[in-house]
C-alpha positions in Angstrom: -24.6 33.5 10.8 -25.1 31.8 7.5 -25.7 28.1 7.1 -22.0 27.0 7.1 -21.1 29.3 10.1 -24.0 27.8 12.0 -22.8 24.2 11.2 -19.3 24.9 12.2 -20.4 26.6 15.5 -22.6 23.6 16.2 -19.9 21.1 15.5 -17.7 22.7 18.1 -20.4 23.0 20.7 -21.6 19.5 20.3 -18.0 18.2 20.5 -17.7 20.0 23.9 -21.2 19.3 25.4 -21.9 15.8 24.2 -20.1 12.4 24.3 -19.3 12.0 20.6 -16.5 9.4 21.1 -16.7 5.9 19.5 -17.7 3.0 21.8 -14.1 1.7 21.9 -10.9 3.5 21.7 -8.5 1.1 19.7 -5.4 2.7 21.1 -6.1 0.6 24.2 -5.4 -2.4 22.2 -1.9 -1.3 21.5 0.6 -2.1 24.1 4.4 -1.0 24.2 6.7 -3.6 26.0 8.5 -2.1 28.9 12.3 -2.0 28.9 13.4 -2.3 32.5 17.0 -1.4 31.3 16.5 1.5 29.0 20.3 2.4 29.1 19.8 6.2 28.4 19.1 9.3 30.5 15.8 11.1 30.3 17.4 14.5 29.3 19.1 12.6 26.2 15.7 12.0 24.5 15.4 13.9 21.2 11.9 14.4 19.8 12.9 16.4 16.7 12.0 15.0 13.3 12.1 16.1 9.7 8.7 16.0 8.1 8.0 17.0 4.5 11.5 18.7 4.5 10.7 20.7 7.6 12.0 20.3 11.1 9.5 19.8 13.9 10.3 20.0 17.5 8.1 16.9 18.1 6.2 14.4 16.0 2.9 16.1 16.6 0.4 17.8 14.3 -2.4 19.9 15.7 -5.1 18.6 13.3 -7.4 20.9 11.6 -10.6 21.6 13.7 -12.3 24.8 12.9 -12.4 28.2 11.2 -15.2 29.9 9.3 -17.2 31.5 12.1 -16.5 34.3 14.5 -15.5 32.3 17.6 -12.9 30.1 15.5 -10.3 32.9 15.3 -9.5 32.7 19.0 -9.5 28.9 18.9 -7.1 28.9 16.0 -5.0 31.7 17.4 -4.5 29.8 20.8 -3.6 26.7 18.9 -1.2 28.7 16.7 0.6 30.0 19.8 1.1 26.4 21.0 2.3 25.3 17.6 4.9 28.1 17.6 5.9 27.4 21.1 6.7 23.7 20.6 7.6 24.2 16.8 5.0 21.5 15.8 2.6 21.4 12.8 -0.8 22.8 12.5 -3.8 22.5 10.3 -7.0 24.5 10.0 -10.5 23.3 9.4 -12.1 23.3 6.0 -11.7 26.7 4.4 -14.7 26.7 2.1 -16.5 29.1 4.3 -13.8 31.7 3.7 -14.1 31.2 -0.1 -17.8 31.9 0.1 -17.5 34.9 2.6 -14.2 36.8 2.5 -15.0 38.4 5.9 -14.2 35.0 7.4 -10.7 34.6 6.2 -9.3 36.0 9.3 -10.6 33.2 11.4 -8.0 31.1 9.4 -5.4 33.6 8.5 -4.6 34.3 12.1 -2.2 31.4 12.0 0.1 33.4 9.8 1.0 35.6 12.6 2.9 32.8 14.4 6.1 30.9 13.5 4.7 27.5 12.7 7.0 25.2 10.9 4.2 23.4 8.9 0.8 24.9 8.1 -1.9 22.6 6.5 -4.6 24.0 4.5 -7.9 22.0 4.2 -10.7 21.4 1.8 -13.3 18.6 1.4 -13.0 16.1 -1.3 -16.8 16.5 -2.4 -16.1 20.2 -3.1 -13.3 19.5 -5.5 -15.5 16.9 -7.4 -18.2 19.6 -7.7 -15.8 22.3 -8.7 -13.8 20.5 -11.4 -10.1 20.9 -11.8 -9.6 24.4 -13.1 -11.9 26.0 -10.3 -10.3 23.6 -7.7 -6.9 24.8 -8.7 -7.8 28.5 -8.4 -9.5 28.0 -5.0 -6.6 25.8 -3.6 -4.1 28.6 -4.4 -6.4 31.2 -2.5 -6.6 28.8 0.5 -2.7 28.2 0.4 -2.1 32.0 0.4 -4.7 32.5 3.2 -2.5 30.7 5.8 0.8 30.5 3.9 0.3 26.8 3.8 3.2 24.3 3.3 0.6 21.4 2.6 -2.8 21.0 1.4 -5.1 18.3 2.9 -8.0 17.1 1.0 -10.5 15.7 3.4 -12.1 12.3 2.6 -15.1 13.1 4.8 -17.7 11.0 2.9 -19.1 9.4 6.0 -19.9 12.8 7.5 -21.4 14.0 4.4 -23.6 10.8 4.0 -25.0 11.2 7.6 -25.4 15.0 7.5 -28.7 16.5 6.4 -26.9 19.2 4.2 -24.2 16.6 3.1 -22.7 16.7 -0.4 -22.2 13.1 -1.4 -20.5 13.5 -4.8 -17.6 11.0 -4.8 -17.3 9.9 -8.5 -14.0 10.9 -9.8 -12.6 12.0 -6.6 -9.2 10.3 -6.8 -8.6 11.6 -10.2 -9.3 15.1 -9.1 -7.1 14.9 -6.1 -4.2 13.3 -8.2 -4.5 16.2 -10.8 -4.4 18.8 -8.0 -1.3 17.1 -6.5 0.3 17.2 -9.9 -0.2 20.9 -10.6 0.2 22.5 -7.2 3.5 23.8 -5.9 3.1 22.3 -2.4 2.5 18.7 -1.3 -1.0 17.4 -1.3 -2.1 14.8 1.2 -5.4 13.0 1.8 -7.0 13.1 5.3 -9.8 10.8 6.4 -12.1 12.2 9.2 -12.8 9.4 11.6 -13.5 6.3 9.3 -9.9 5.3 8.5 -8.0 4.0 5.3 -8.2 0.5 4.0 -5.3 -1.5 2.4 -7.1 -1.1 -1.0 -7.5 2.4 -0.8 -3.9 3.0 0.4 -2.8 1.0 -2.7 -4.8 3.3 -5.0 -3.3 6.4 -3.3 0.1 5.1 -3.8 -0.3 5.1 -7.5 -1.0 8.9 -7.5 1.0 12.2 -7.1 -0.5 12.4 -3.5 2.4 12.9 -1.1 1.1 11.6 2.3 -1.8 10.2 4.2 -3.5 11.4 7.5 -5.4 8.2 8.3 -8.1 9.8 10.4 -9.2 6.5 11.9 -12.0 5.2 14.0 -11.1 5.7 17.7 -11.8 9.1 18.9 -14.5 11.6 17.8 -17.3 10.1 15.7 -18.6 12.6 13.2 -21.7 10.5 12.7 -22.3 11.0 16.4 -21.9 14.8 15.9 -24.3 14.8 13.1 -26.7 12.6 15.0 -27.0 15.4 17.6 -27.1 18.1 15.0 -30.1 16.4 13.5 -31.7 16.3 16.9 -31.4 20.0 17.2 -33.4 20.4 14.0 -35.9 17.6 14.9 -34.7 15.7 11.8 -35.6 12.1 12.8 -34.2 10.6 9.5 -30.6 11.9 10.0 -30.8 11.5 13.7 -31.3 7.8 13.1 -28.7 7.5 10.3 -26.0 9.2 12.5 -26.7 6.9 15.3 -26.5 3.9 13.1 -23.1 4.7 11.7 -21.7 6.1 15.0 -19.1 3.4 15.1 -18.5 3.0 11.4 -14.9 2.7 10.1 -11.5 1.2 10.3 -9.5 1.8 13.5 -6.6 4.2 13.6 -4.0 1.6 14.6 -5.1 -0.7 11.7 -5.2 2.3 9.3 -1.5 2.9 10.0 -0.7 -0.7 9.2 -2.8 -0.6 6.1 -1.1 2.4 4.6 2.3 1.4 5.5 2.0 -2.1 4.2 0.1 -1.1 1.1 2.7 1.6 0.2 5.9 -0.2 1.5 6.0 2.5 4.1 6.9 5.0 1.3 4.3 7.7 2.1 4.6 9.8 5.3 1.7 8.8 7.7 -0.1 11.2 10.2 -2.0 9.1 12.8 -5.1 11.1 13.6 -8.0 9.6 15.4 -8.4 9.0 19.1 -5.0 10.4 20.3 -5.7 11.3 23.8 -2.1 11.7 25.3 1.5 11.3 24.7 1.4 7.6 25.3 -1.0 7.3 22.3 1.4 9.4 20.3 4.2 6.9 21.2 2.1 4.0 20.2 1.4 5.5 16.8 5.1 6.0 16.2 5.8 2.4 17.3 3.3 1.1 14.8 5.0 3.1 12.0 3.4 6.6 11.8 5.6 9.5 11.1 3.8 11.9 13.4 0.5 12.0 15.3 -2.4 14.3 14.8 -4.3 15.6 17.9 -7.7 17.2 17.6 -10.5 16.9 20.2 -8.2 16.6 23.1 -6.9 20.2 22.4 -10.3 21.7 21.7 -11.3 22.6 25.1 -7.8 23.7 26.2 -7.7 25.9 23.2 -11.0 27.6 24.1 -9.8 28.0 27.6 -6.4 29.4 26.6 -4.6 26.3 27.9 -3.4 24.7 24.8 0.4 25.3 25.7 0.2 23.6 29.0 -1.8 20.7 27.5 0.7 20.1 24.8 3.5 20.4 27.4 1.9 17.5 29.2 1.4 15.4 26.1 5.1 15.9 25.2 6.2 14.9 28.7 4.1 11.7 28.4 5.7 11.0 25.1 9.1 11.3 26.5 8.2 9.2 29.4 7.1 6.5 27.0 10.3 6.7 25.0 12.4 6.5 28.2 10.6 3.3 29.4 11.1 1.8 26.1 14.7 2.8 25.6 14.1 5.1 22.7 16.6 8.0 22.5 15.0 9.4 19.4 12.0 8.9 17.1 13.7 6.6 14.8 14.4 4.2 17.8 10.8 4.5 18.8 9.7 3.0 15.6 11.8 0.0 16.5 10.1 -0.6 19.9 8.6 -4.1 20.5 4.8 -3.5 20.4 1.8 -5.7 20.9 -1.4 -5.1 18.8 -4.3 -7.3 19.8 -7.6 -5.9 18.6 -10.4 -6.7 21.0 -13.1 -5.6 18.6 
């Protein structure tokens, strides 16, 4: 394996073998108010939504996790089968590896074999800064074709880059480059944080561009600083082991990030609530706070490896419907009207 393949393999193995969660899951600070008189029948509940002009069977996105090394193909294929089964969206991990090694394209393009209503391509923001607009546009179209993408996500993963010993920390001019890309591509471009969340100020700046949506990727679940801490330990790199540990819990919580983006943009931009979503109740909480859909990553990684992604998502959907029933929400629009308490403890 080359350096990128090794890194991707290590990311997955560490996520499975180590506790890389933040010290607090902020979804526990969000409470939905029980409705003792829901006045609807369970079977009436409708999960369908329209998202980026596509119909989804439920407001769930399988967040981009991997690709670019041999074992990733089976993970992405199992996730794609589940996305097809439930007619939900799916992203893939950063596609840079396939741009550098064409023999790795199949680890991503396997998702084309399945009827998935929304496929989301993925590239890191630091790469497009390094490439410049002309090269970025060329590569973006290759990545889009690779999976027949409906959306391109540009990953704002600067925390991870800063604590990774091979990290690329070029951020100057980033928003301008993303804006140009969004203007020139034929499909929507969204920005996606990877665990550190979105502030009100950043959301305001995004709202003044051609960017079409925000995946808030907030603090609550997997800490990429923690993953890089453990990776540094593998290589006996004391400097980056220490830095990763120091920034383990850095960021803005996912619930707060949803509110930041919604309030800063007058709820104009579609919001994907990724970051710490463990179950269908967390999905329901994200919708009640104002998100349009919820992105799920680590909770599906082990089931995907074991071939149980369909059964796990089936449970998550049942949990979501139960939360909707107990709040008297017949559909997703009603879920966004539910009374919710949000009292951050940290």
